[in-house]
N, C-alpha and C positions, 0 to 999 in steps of 0.2 A: 620802328621808329627811325626819321628821316632826320639826318644830320643839320646841323644850324647852318652849315657851309652850302650845302645844297641849295640848287636853282629852284626856282619855284615850279617850273615845268617838272623837273623829278618828285618836287612834292607832292604834288597833284597826281601822280603817276595811281598810287594806291587806289585812288578813289575812282579811277577810270575805271582800273581792272574789275573793282566790285560792279559797278554799273555794267560794264559788259557781259559778267556773269549772269548776273539779272536777268540781262537781255537774252542771253541766249537759252538761261533754263525756262522763261515765257514763251519763245519760239518753238522749245521743246514740247511745253505744254499744248500750246495750241496744235503742234504738230499732231500729240498724240491725239489729241480728243478728234481732228480732221480723220486721221486713220480709224478709231472707234465710229466715227460718224459713217463711214465709208462702208466698213465691214459688215455695219448693221444693217445698213442700206441694201447691201449687197443680200446681206443672210434672209432678209425679209422677202426679197424679192424672188428668191427660191420656193417651189414646191415643197411641200411634207418628205418626199420623199430623198431630192436632194439635201434638204436640210439636214436629216439624219445622215446622211452620206457625210458632210462636213462636220459633224461632231462626232461620229465616229474617227474620223482621219484625226481631229483633233484630240481627243482623247487618249489614240496612239502615239501619239507625239509629245505627250505631257509627261514630266518627269513625276515621280514618284511624291516630292512636297504638294505638288500642286494639283495630283489626284486626291492628295488626304483635305486641300481646302475647297475642292470640288464636292467631296462625299460631306463637310461638313457644312455645306451651304444646301446639298440637296436634302439632308434630313430635316431640315427646318422646313425647308418648300413641301415635305412630300409628306411631312406628319400631320394627322389629322387629329381633333379634339371630338373622339366619339360622344363623352358628355355636351357638347355642346350641338351636337346634330341628330341622337336619338331621342323618343319620346323621354318625359321623368320618368313616367312607369318602369321602362325600358331597362333604365338605368340604374334604379333603386334595385330590379330585381338581377342585374351585371353583381350589383354591389354586393347584394345578401347572398352569395356564395364568397364570400372575403372571409378571412379570418381579421380580427381585433389587429393585429399587426400589421396584415396587408390596408386596413382602413387608416392607420394610423400614419404611415408610409404615403397613402394617396392624398392625406390630408395636407402633406408637406411638398407638395406638388406645385400646384399653383392656388390661388383664390376659388375659381368655379369648381375645382373635385374639394378642396375643404368644404366648402358649403353642403356639395353635396352627400358627401360623407357624413355630416353635423346634423343627421334626422333619428329621433327616437326611434321610426321604423324598424332602422340598421341596428340600433345599438341595445333594444331591450330584448329580444332573442340572445344577443349574446351574452346579456348577464344574466336570463333564464338558464344560459348553461352551464355557465358558474354557480348557479342557485345564489343569484345576489338580490333577485324580487323584493326580498323582506327590505332590502336597504332603502327601497322609495319610501318607505314611511317611519325610517327611523334617520332623525333630525340630527343626532348626535354626529351620524357620520357628517353632517357639514357643518359643524361645529367646529368653531375657531377658540374657544373656548381653553386655556393650556393648565395642567396641573399647575398650583405656586408651592407645593411643599418641596422640601427638599429631596429630590429622587435618593433612590437607595439599591436604583439598579441601572442597568443602562437606559438613554432615555432614547424616545422615538424622534427622529429627524421631522421637523412640522411640516407639515401639507402647505405648500402654495399652490396657489388656481396662475394659471400664464396671463398677465396682463395684456388688455387688447385695448389699452387707450391708446396706443401711437397706431393702430389698424381699424379708425372707425367703422370702415367699409364691411369690418367683420361682425357676424353675429356673435351672438357668445353662444359658449359650447353648450348642447342639446344635455337635457337633465340627466338622460339615461347613459349618453357618452359618460357627463361628469361623476356618475354612480359609480362606473365601470372604473376609472381611473383613479377615484378614491379608494374603492375596495381592493383594486389591485395595489395601490399604496400600504394599506392594510395589512395584505397578505404577504407582501416582502417583508414590511418590519415583524412580522410572527414569525416565520421562516428564518429570518437573518438573525433573531434576539435582539432587535431593537425597540423596547419597549420599558417602560416604566413600572417598577416595583411598587403596589402599595404599601404604603407603611402598617402594620397590624392597627387594626382596631379596637383599642383597650376600652374598658367601660363596664360591664356587666359582672356581677359578683359571681356568678353562676352559670350553668348552662344554658349557652343559644340554642333556644330550640326549634327557629320558624325566620327566614329572611326573606325579602321581596325589594324588589329595585326598579328605578323608573328611568334609569340611565344619569342623573345628575344626583339623586340622592337613595341610600340604603335605606331600608327599615328592617332592625333586629329583634325580635322578640325571646324575653328569654326567664326560667325557674326563678331571676331575683325577682319577677313583679314587675318588670319595668320592662317598654321598648323603647330602641333609640332609632333616633335619625341621624343621619350621617353623610355628610356633604364628599361626595367622592373627589371633588374638586380640591380640596384642602382637606381632606382625611381629619378632620372634624367632628365633633358629635356637636349638631346643633340644637337636638331637643333630647331631654328624658321625657317618657311619656311614663311618668310615676302615679296615675290615678288606680292602678289594677289591685286588688287585692287578693290574687294569688298568680300560679306561672303563667306566661303568655304563651300561648299554644299555638297563633298562626296570625299572621299579618298582610296585606295587601297594601300596596299604593296604587295611586290612580287620580290623574287629574285633581293633583296639590289636594285629595282627600287619604287618610290613611284609616283604615277600619283592622282592628285588632278583636280575635277573639282569645276567650281567657277561660281559665277553670273557674273559675267562681259563677261562668253558665251567663254573660255578658259581652254582648259586642259594643266595640265603643269607635266613636268615629270621630276623628282627629282634623284638625286642620293644619296643614303639612307646614305651613309658610310658619306660625307662630308655637304649634305646638299643642293650643288648646283646645281641648277635650269636647266638641259639639253636643253630642247627644250619646246616651247609652239604649242600645236595644235589650228589652227584657222579654221573655218569654219561652227558651229552653229551661226544660229542668235540669239539667246536667252541663259538663263542661263543654265547652267547644272546640271542636277537631280540628275542624276542618272549614275556610273560606274561599268563597269565588267571588271576584267583584268587579263588575262593570264600568264602572264609573259612576252609574245611576242604582244598580239593583246588586243588593249583597244576598248571596246564596251561603246557609250555614248549615253544618252538618255538626250534631252531638251526640254525644254520649247516651242521650236518650231515646235515639233511634230515628229522632226527625230529621227532616230538614224542613227549614224556614226562609221564606223568599221576602226580601227588606227592601224598602224603598228609602233610600238615606237622604229622601229630600224631606221628606215629615217624619222618620221615622219608624213608620205602621208595619206591622208584619201582615203582606199582602197574600199569602198561602203557605199553609204546613202542608209538607209531603210526608204520609206514614204509608209503610210496608214492609220496611226491613223488618227482619224477626232476631236480627244482632249487632254487634256495633257497626258501625260506618268506617271501612276501612281509605277510601279514598272518595274524593269530589274534584270532580272538573265541570267547565264550560262552554259553552260556543253558542254566543245568543241567547236563543229563546228555550235551546235544548241544553239539559244536565244530566251529566252519567252520575252514580253513584256505586263502591262495590261495598262490598259487609264481609263479615265473618261468617255470613248464613251462605255463604256461596253462592252469589248470585251479583248478577249484574242490574242496576236497574235504572232505565232512561225515564226523563222527565219533562215534559214540556214546563214550563213555567208559566208562561204567558196563562194556559189554561187550568194550572194548578192538579196538573193528572200524570196518572205514571205510562208512558206509553208502552215501555215493551217490560219483561222481566227475563234477561238472559240467563239461564239455566245450563249450567256443561261443567262449571270447576267442581270439585270434589273436598276441596279446601278453601279456605278464605283466600279470597282473592285481594291481591294487593296492590295492583295498579291497573290505570286503563285511559288509552287515549282513543279519538272519536273524530271522523267528518262527516261529512252529509253520504257517506259510501259506506263506510266502514268504523265499525266497535273492535278494540283489540284490546284482549285484556290477560293479564300475566297473573298466576293463582301460586298459592302453595303445595299445589300439584304437579308442579315441575312444567306445566303447562301453558304455551299461548295460544288462546284462540281468536278466531277470527268471526265475525257476527256482520251482520248484512244492518245497516242504521236506519233502514226503510220498515224492514220485513222482520227484523229481529230473529233470522235465523241464522244458525250454525254453520259457517262455510267452510271451515277448514278447524284443524288442529295440526300446531308447529310442535313436535315430539322432539327430544335431544336434551335439554335441561336435566342436572340429575340435582338441582339442591331448587328450591323454591324463587319463583320470581320476581323480584321486588321492583323492578322498574322496567319501562320499556316507551319508544319512541316509533313514528313512522311515516312516512312522507309516502309521493307516489309511485315510489320506485321499490321499497324495500323496510320488513319492519327490523328493528334492533332490541333485541331484551339481553336485562342484564340479572343475573342471578347468584345465588349464597354459593354457587358451586365453580365460582371464580370465573366464569369466561363471560363473553360477550357474543350472542350469535346474531345472523342476519339470516333473515329469511323471506320467501317470497309470498305474495298473497294468497298461494295453493298450499300455503304451509311446508314448501320445501327449504329447507337449510341452503343458502346461496354462500359462495367464497365472497372473501373481504371484494370491495371496488379494489379496481387497478387506480394506480396511479393517475392524478388529473394531469392532462396535457400543460406542459409548463405555460403559464399566460406571460405575455408580452409585458417587457418594462414600462411603465407607465411616466416616469421622470421627464421633465421638460417636453411633455406631450400637451398639446391641445384640445 
C-alpha cells in the first residue's frame, strides 16, 4: 500500500518490480530451452556407444527422487500390450487358462482387455466347471419379477446389472458371463442365508399327493379331489381344478398346459391361465398312477398295468404299451424313450414313437422303486437294496452297487457319479463301476460377483 503523500515515482516502483521479475523469468525460460536444445543436439550427434556412456553417467549423479521419476516414465514407455500384438486365437488360448477371478480383474484394466475377456468361448467352460450349464435355459435366472408378499424371513438382495449407457463403446456382457455372475450371486445368497421364505400355501382339505412347478406356478394334487394352481410370486391360489371325482394322484405343468391324473381313471387337460378343463382322456380301466408330459405328448401309467401315449392336441390315444405283469411303480421319459419300473421286478424301456418295448431289464429280485436314464446308462434302485447299472443301447447289466441295508427309494446320476437314497437312512455315492466313492470335496471358493460387469 503506497501512502497518499508518496511521490508518483515511488508509487510506480512496485509495478516496475513486477515487470522486471516477469522479464527475468522469461529470460530464464528461454535460457533453459536453449540449454535443452544444445544438450539434445549434442546427444544426437554422438554414436550409440557414446550415448549409452552419457546416460550411464547421468544416472549415477541422479538423486533417488529423480530415479523414481525416471522409473515411472520408463515403465509406461517399455510396457507392451500383448493383446494388441498377438493373433486373437492365441490371446483366447492364453485367457482360457485363467480363472474367473483373473478374467474379472483383467476386464477392469482397459477397454481392449475387457472386450477380449467378454466372450462365451471363455465363460461357458467356467460355467461348466460349476455345473451351471443348465442355467442357459432357465429364464427365471434372468427374471426381474420380485415377490410381492410380505417376507417371513430374510430378504435376498435384488440383483442389478451394470449400466453401460455411459460407455456406449463397450459391448454388452456376453450371455455366459452374465450367467456366471447371476449364478454366483444366487450361490452367495444361499450360503449367507439371504433369501425369502415362502409362506405356507393353504387350501387343500386332505393329503397332498403330488406337485409340479414351471418356475412361476406350482400345481398340487390332493386326496380332496382337487388340484390347485399357485402363483409363486404372490403365494396366492390362482385356480381350483375341481372337476375330478376321486383323488388326484399325479400332475404335470408345461407350456401353459396342466395335465392331471386321477384315481377315477381319467386324465384331464387344463388351460393354466384360466383353469378351464379342455378335455378328459379316457381309456385306462383303473386309476392313473404316473404321468410324463413333454408339452405335446402325455405318457400315462395305470393300475391296469398298461402305459398309454396320448396327443394333447386331439386327445387321442396313439399307443397302448403292454408287458408289465404287476403294478407300475415308476415312470420317466426322455424325448421318444420311456422307462417304467414295476412290482414284477423289471425295468422296461419303450420307444413311444414306434409303440414297442425295446428292452426288458431283469436283475432285481424285488420291486423296482426308482429309475433314471440317459442315452448311455439306465440306473435303477429296488427293494432288494441294490442299485443296478445297465446299458441303454444293449440292455445289458453292467454293474451292481452293493451297500444299502434297506430298500432303495430314490436315485439320481450325472456324468460323474450316482447318488441313491434308502430306507436305511443313508445316501450313498457310487461311480459307474459299481464302487462306492467318498463324498465330493468342497468346491473351490467362487470369486465374488458384486459390482462386476
